[in-house]
C-alpha positions in Angstrom: 7.2 -3.6 -17.5 6.4 -1.0 -14.8 9.1 1.7 -15.2 10.0 3.4 -11.9 12.1 6.3 -10.8 13.2 6.4 -7.1 13.8 9.7 -5.4 15.5 10.0 -1.9 18.4 11.8 -0.6 19.6 8.8 1.4 21.7 6.4 -0.7 20.9 3.5 1.6 17.2 4.0 1.1 17.6 4.1 -2.6 19.6 0.9 -2.6 17.0 -0.8 -0.4 14.1 0.2 -2.6 16.0 -0.8 -5.8 16.8 -4.2 -4.4 13.2 -4.8 -3.3 11.5 -3.6 -6.5 13.9 -5.2 -9.0 13.2 -8.6 -7.4 9.8 -8.4 -9.2 9.8 -9.6 -12.8 7.5 -6.8 -14.0 9.3 -3.8 -12.4 12.3 -1.9 -13.8 14.0 0.9 -11.9 15.0 3.2 -14.8 16.6 5.9 -12.7 17.2 7.3 -9.2 17.5 10.9 -8.0 18.6 12.5 -4.8 16.7 15.8 -4.9 13.7 17.3 -6.4 15.5 19.0 -9.3 17.0 15.6 -10.4 13.5 14.1 -10.0 11.9 16.6 -12.3 14.7 16.0 -14.9 14.3 12.3 -14.6 10.5 12.5 -15.0 10.9 14.4 -18.3 13.8 12.2 -19.6 12.6 8.7 -18.7 8.8 9.1 -18.6 8.3 6.5 -15.9 5.0 4.9 -15.0 5.6 5.5 -11.2 7.8 7.8 -9.1 8.4 7.1 -5.4 9.2 10.5 -4.0 10.8 11.4 -0.6 9.3 14.6 0.7 12.0 15.9 2.9 15.1 16.7 0.8 17.6 19.6 0.7 17.6 22.1 -2.2 14.4 21.3 -4.2 12.2 19.2 -1.9 9.7 16.5 -2.8 6.7 18.7 -2.5 8.0 21.2 -5.1 8.9 18.3 -7.4 5.5 16.7 -7.1 3.7 20.0 -7.9 5.8 20.5 -11.0 5.8 16.9 -12.2 2.0 16.5 -11.8 1.6 19.3 -14.4 3.6 17.4 -17.1 1.5 16.1 -20.0 2.9 12.6 -19.4 2.9 12.8 -15.6 3.6 9.4 -13.8 1.8 8.2 -10.8 3.5 10.1 -7.9 3.7 8.3 -4.6 5.1 10.2 -1.6 7.6 8.4 0.6 7.7 9.2 4.3 8.9 7.9 7.6 5.8 8.8 9.6 2.2 8.3 8.6 1.4 11.5 10.5 3.8 13.6 8.5 2.1 17.0 7.8 3.8 17.2 4.4 1.9 14.1 3.2 -1.4 16.0 3.1 0.2 18.8 1.1 1.7 16.2 -1.3 -1.7 14.6 -1.9 -3.3 17.9 -2.6 -0.4 18.8 -5.0 -1.0 15.7 -7.1 0.4 12.7 -5.4 -1.7 9.6 -5.9 -0.9 8.2 -2.4 1.9 7.7 0.0 3.9 4.8 1.4 5.9 4.4 4.6 9.6 3.7 4.1 9.1 0.8 6.5 6.5 -0.9 4.2 7.3 -4.6 4.0 8.9 -5.7 0.7 6.0 -7.8 -0.5 3.5 -5.1 0.2 5.7 -2.4 -1.4 5.8 -4.4 -4.7 2.0 -4.9 -4.7 1.3 -1.2 -3.9 3.6 -0.1 -6.7 1.6 -2.3 -9.1 -1.6 -0.7 -7.8 -0.2 2.8 -8.4 0.9 1.8 -11.9 -2.7 0.7 -12.6 -3.9 4.2 -11.8 -5.4 3.4 -8.4 -5.0 5.2 -5.1 -2.2 4.1 -2.8 -3.9 5.1 0.3 -5.8 3.1 2.8 -9.0 4.3 4.5 -7.2 4.6 7.8 -4.3 6.5 6.3 -6.7 8.9 4.6 -8.4 9.5 7.9 -5.1 10.2 9.7 -3.8 12.7 7.1 -7.1 14.5 7.0 -7.2 14.6 10.9 -3.8 16.2 10.7 -5.6 19.2 9.0 -8.3 19.4 11.7 -9.2 22.9 12.6 -9.1 24.1 9.0 -12.8 25.1 9.2 -12.7 27.1 6.0 -11.4 24.1 4.0 -14.1 21.8 5.5 -16.8 24.3 4.5 -15.3 24.6 1.0 -15.3 20.8 0.6 -18.9 20.5 1.7 -19.9 23.2 -0.9 -18.1 21.3 -3.6 -19.8 18.0 -2.9 -23.2 19.6 -2.6 -23.1 19.8 -6.4 -23.1 16.0 -6.7 -26.0 13.6 -7.4 -26.7 10.8 -4.9 -25.0 8.3 -7.3 -21.9 10.5 -7.5 -21.9 10.8 -3.7 -21.9 7.0 -3.4 -19.0 6.9 -5.9 -17.1 9.6 -4.0 -17.5 7.6 -0.7 -16.0 4.6 -2.5 -13.0 6.6 -3.5 -12.7 7.8 0.1 -12.2 4.2 1.0 -9.5 3.8 -1.6 -11.5 1.3 -3.7 -10.4 0.2 -7.2 -12.7 0.5 -10.2 -13.5 -3.2 -9.7 -14.3 -2.7 -6.1 -16.6 0.2 -6.9 -18.3 -1.7 -9.7 -19.1 -4.6 -7.4 -20.4 -2.4 -4.6 -22.5 -0.2 -6.8 -23.6 -3.0 -9.2 -22.1 -1.2 -12.2 -19.7 -2.3 -15.0 -16.0 -1.3 -14.6 -16.3 0.7 -17.9 -19.3 2.6 -16.4 -17.4 3.3 -13.2 -14.4 4.6 -15.1 -16.6 7.0 -17.1 -18.4 8.2 -13.9 -15.1 8.8 -12.1 -13.7 10.8 -15.0 -16.8 13.0 -15.1 -17.0 13.4 -11.3 -13.3 14.4 -11.1 -13.9 17.1 -13.7 -17.1 18.3 -11.8 -15.1 18.5 -8.5 -12.0 20.1 -10.0 -9.9 17.2 -8.7 -6.7 16.1 -10.6 -7.0 12.4 -9.5 -8.9 9.8 -7.5 -6.8 10.5 -4.4 -7.7 14.1 -4.2 -11.4 13.1 -4.6 -11.0 10.6 -1.8 -9.5 13.2 0.5 -12.3 15.6 -0.4 -14.8 12.9 0.7 -13.1 12.8 4.1 -12.8 16.6 4.4 -16.5 17.0 3.6 -17.4 14.6 6.3 -18.9 12.0 4.0 -17.1 9.0 5.5 -18.8 9.0 8.9 
């Protein structure tokens, strides 16, 4: 079972998400929270596989909660929830440790599938979504230069791998494209994340966009 904690300050949103997700046989909503402080407590108490986190909440907001939960030894996959795909908070959430983001208007059948993707450790972020959130940070010249300096340390094979992560590809997708085994891809990704100083695949994928590797 995929154990999930839902975090949103709107009871109707929580009720909707619970109804949709619990309709799947392999998903269990183990707790809900209505602010960041409750979310942090729930993460430590229930140790879920996935947390869907609203970003804009009173008191302790979702960004603060993501930053703190991402540092836990047993951190779940953190997926930011937002109303707008151009929300400036999304980019900050991804940099803080979120593995992706979902619109609250995501169709039920897609929501269930994307939660499964997050639980498997993959990025919940399409190529177009990544491009939009990185575009939102346009003008951050210093960050772009820093990103380019970081990727300059990579080999050609690692650059190919990083571009795949920039497209939000799974290990299976990367393996097929680069003609490698999934086990080899997993090993390469782990080493590359360490080399880049990235906490997860999503941060690496965003780095690919920030460094201008995606064309």
